[in-house]
N, C-alpha and C positions, 0 to 999 in steps of 0.2 A: 396577651397577644401583642400589646403595644411594645413591650420590651423586645419581642422578636423582630418587629419591623424597624424599630429604632436601632437595634444592634446590627441588623442587616445593612441598613443604609450607612451607618457609621463605618462599618468594616469596608463597604464598597468605596466610600469617599476617601477613607484613609489609605486604601490600597491602590489608588490611582497613581501610577508611575512610581510605585515603591521599588526598592532595590530587588526584592524577590520577583516581582512581576516583570521587571525589565530583564533580569537574568533569564527567566523563562522565555521571554520574547526573543532575546538574542540567541538562546540555544535553539529555539524553533526556527529561526531565520538562518542558522548556520548551514551552508550547503554541504551535502554529503556526509554529515556527521551521523554516527550511530544513534545519537540521542536527538536527532533533528526533529522535525515537526511530527514525529511518529507518535503512536499511542503510548509508548513507554514513557516518553517525556510528559505527556498529558496526565497519565495515571500517577506518576511520581509527584508532579506539581500539585495535583488535587489531593493526593494522599497526605502530603506534608502539610498543606494548607489546612485540611480538616483536622489533622492531629494537633498542630500548633494552636489553632483556634479553640479546639476542644480542651486542650490543656489549660489555656488561659481562662476559659470559661469555668472549668472545673475548679481552678484555683480561686476564682472569684466567688463561686458558690460556696466554697469552704470558708471564705472570709465573711460572707454575708451574715451568718448568725452571730458573729462576734462584734458587729458594728451597730451602734445606735443610729437611728435615722439621720440626725445631723451629720454624723461621720460618713454615712453613705453619700450624702450630697457633696460633702467635701471631697470624698474620694473620686466621684465623677468629675468634679471641677478640676481636681488635680490631674486626672487622666486626660481630660480634654486639653488642659494647658500643656502637658508634656507631649501629647500627640500634635498639638499645634506647633510646638517648638520643633519637633522632628520635621514636620511638613515645611516649616519655614527655613530651617537650617540645612537639612540634608538634601543633597541632590539625588536624582534617581540612580546615579552610579555610572560607571563607564563599561563599555563592552570589554569582556575578558579577552586578553590577548591570545591565550592558548587554553581555551576551556577543555576540560577533560570530557571524554565521551562516556564516562562512567555515570550511570544513573544513581548509584549508591553515593558517590561523591557529591553529585548534584543535590541529593536529598539532604545530606549533612550540611552543605552550604546554605541551602534554602532554610532549613530548620534554624541554623544559627542566625540568619538574618531575620527570621520571623519572630523569634523569641523576644526580641527587643523592639519590634516595630510598633508603629502607632495603632494599627488595626487591632493587634492582639491586646495592647494596653487598653483600648476602648472596650473590647470584649470582656476583659477582666473586670473593669470598673462597672460596666453595665450589668454584668452577671451578679456582681456583689451588691449592687443597689436595687436589683429587681426583686419583686415579691415572688416571682416564679423564675428562678435563674435558668431553668432548663430551656425556656423559650429564648432567653437572651443567648445562651450557648448555641442553640440551633441556628438562630439568625446570624450569629457571628461566623459559625462554621460555613454556612451557605454563602455569605458575603465574601469570605476569604477564598472559598473555592471558585466563586465566579470571577474574582480578580485573577486567579491563576489561569482559568480558562481564557479570559480576555488577553492575558499575556501570551499564552500559547498561540491563540488564533491571530493576534495582532502582529506579531513578528516585527519586521522592519517598519511597517506602517505605524505601529505604536511608538517605536523609537524615534520616528520623524516628527511626532507631535510635540507641541511646546509644553511638555509635562512639568517642567520646573515652574512655569508661570501658573499652571493649574494647581500644583501642589501649594504654592505660596498663597494663592487665593483661598484655597481650602483651609490653610493654616490660619489665615486671618479670620475666617469664619469660625473655626473651632475656638480660637482665642476669644472672640466676642461671645460665643456661647458659654465658654468657661467663666468669663466675667459675669455674664447674666445669671448663671447658675449660683454663683457665690452671693450675688446681691439679692 
């Protein structure tokens, strides 16, 4: 159960101001769009978040039996370091100039962004290092879905927050945790 909570919190922290969350926020704030703050956008964002986190967790659970315990610790430290690097370097992104109104196209773009983001990397590593990876997968899926919902409900208010500073602070924290895990 600890892996559930840890993965849930890690996914939430790494998802704050992420590219996919901001894209959902901007699409929700777009006036008069077919994929505006409606239920279709919300369902698409949650569905893609659940799928990508589940895929990352599933891959981690496949890697788990092949890793000895020291390698699992190293994998978690490496994932924390890479997630910290993403949080420190990548900015939340910019508002799309002419976003499409297609929910299918939005799903493809969200999935492409999420496959390589910090939250899914952490879900992968924590599922691989967990004794019961199903709990880590479930925690990651819920955490990623919550960040999608927060993006949808935040809209313009979310875009106005100092998310770059928040992401950099979280990146420093994750880097410190990565160093602590290795030591």
